[in-house]
N, C-alpha and C positions, 0 to 999 in steps of 0.2 A: 297721385292721390287727390281725390275730390275734396274740395274745400267745403267747410261748414257741415259735414256729415259725421265727423269724428268728435268724440268727447275731448274736453281739455285734459291734458296730461301734465299735472303740476306737482310740485313738492308738497308732501303731506307727512305729518308725524303720526305714527301709530303707537299708542301707549297701552300697555297691559294694565288692566284694572286691579289685578291681584298682586302685582309686583311693581317695582320702580323702573322696569325695562321700557325703553322707548327707542324707536328707530325712525330716522328721517329717510324717506324714500319717495319715489314718484308714483303717482296713482291717478286714476280717473275719478276716484271718490273725492268728495269734498265735504266740508262741515262748516257750520257757523262758529263753532268753538275754535279758539285760537290759543297757541302756546308760543312762548318765546324760546327759541332754540339756542344752542351753545354758540352759534355764530352771531347772535344778537338780532336776527330777523324773526318775524312772526310767521308761523305756518298754521294751516288748518290742523286741528287735532281730531283724530278718530280713536275712540277708546275701544279696545277689544278685550274679551274675557280671558282668552288663552293665547299665549305666544310662546316662543322658545324660552323666554325668561321664567315661565311658570309651569310649563308642561313637564310632567315627570319623565317623559322619554328623553328630553334634552337636558334636564337638570340632574338626572340620576337618582332623584329621591323616589321612594316607593317603588323601586325597580327590583324585581327578584331575578336572581341569576340561577339558571338550572345547572346543577352540578352533574347530573347524569342525563343521558338522552332519553327519548321517548320509548325506544325499544327496551332499554334496560329497566326503566320504571315499570313497563308493562310486565316484563318477565319477573321482576321482583314482586310485584303486586299479586300476580296470579300463580306464581310458583309456590308461594307459601300456602295459599288456599288449597292447591292441588295436593301438596304434601300432607296437609292436615286431613283432607278427605281420605287419602290412602292409609294414614295411620288409624283413622276411625274405622275403616273397613277391616283392617287387619286385626283389630282388637275384638271385633264382633264375632 
């Protein structure tokens, strides 16, 4: 590996702005903001808008579960219209 062409890869804390979720990991990103971590050391702090601590896919909030499949919904939706059209034609 060539020297002096790769960015520094150091420990950084990513903190979610909308929740109290924070994670210590390694990254090439850096910041002037610092935070004291659980181990007593200070690390650069990078604030993010969305993380697994606030995203609905990971938290389970605002997630709707489909009880029937796509085909069943299609058949249910259009079978009632078709039946209504047939009954309208029969009465005329």
